[in-house]
N, C-alpha and C positions, 0 to 999 in steps of 0.2 A: 205365461206372464204372471208375475206375482205383484199385486199392488200392495204397497206397504201400508199397514194399518196406522203406523205413526204418521204417515203423510195425510191420511184421511182425518185423523184426529187434529193434526196441525191446521188443516183447512177449516175444520169446524171451529177450532179455537179462534182462528183469524176472523172468520165471519162473525162469531159471537162477540169478539172484542170490538169489532167495528160497528156492531148494531147499536151501540150506545149513542152514536151521533147520527140521528136520523135526518138532520137538517142538510147534510152534505150529500148523502147517498140516497138513491131511489131503491127501495127494497121491495116494492110491489107486494106480492103474496108470499114472499119467501118464508116467513115464519110459519104460516099456516101449512104450506105444502111440505116444508122440511119436517115439521112435526108429524104430519100425517104419514109421510113416507117412512120416517124413523119408527113410528108406532106400529105401522102396518105396511111392511115393504112389499106390497102387491104391485104387479105390473101397472095397474091403473094409477096407483099413487105415485109410482116412479115417473110415469108419463106426465102426470099433472105437475110434478116438481120440475121436470125438465122444461116443460112449457112455461112455468113460472120463471125459471132462470132465463130463458130466451126472451120472455116478455120484459124482464128487468133490463136486459141489454137494449131491446128495441125501444123502450119507453123512457129510459133515464134522461136522455137528451131532451125529450119533449116536456119532461117535468123540470127542466133546468137543473138537473142534478147529475151526479156521476154514478157510473156503475160501481157497486161496492167491491172492495177487495175480496178475492176468493171466488167470485161468481164464475169467472172463466176457468179457474182451476177446478172447481167442482164439476163444471160441464166436461172438462177434459177427463177427469176421473171416470165420469159416467160413460163417456164415449170409449174410453180404454176398456171398461168392463164389457162394453158391447163389441169389443174387438175392432173398433174403427180407429186404428192407430193414427192415420193421417189427420182426421178431425180432432182427435185428442191433442196431438202435437200443435195444431193450429190454435186451439184454445189455450194451451199452456204458453204459447208464444205471446198471445194477447195479454194474458195475466202478467207475464214478465215485462211486457212493454209498458203497461199501465202502472205497474207497481214493481219497479226495479228492485226494491228491497226484498221482494219475495224470491229473488233469483236462486239462493241456495236450496230452498224447498222445491221450487219448480224444476231446477236442474236435476234433483233427485227423482222427481216424478217422471221426468222425461227419460231418465236412465232406466227406470222401472218399466216404462212402456216399450222402450226399444229392446 
């Protein structure tokens, strides 16, 4: 399975574009863990980033905010890299459900996973 680097870049751009409006979305520790993982991609930093992504999903509603665009897509990519195709497809479906405008990108990611 080959994950498209362009898809990874598109998700990163989507997340960074949405980061400007922090009043709508709950970002949790995204910036810190994403930076640490990008700077030093160790298993521990990857685990911390995945935990931060899951915490965003768990706590967004409690903070009366929305899950940011790209969070489910990024989790899907990480699960696909771990060869958990089923979980990856579930996360991609959630991203597409919450952000239908992401359908072309998500459809391409799903195709790469399958």
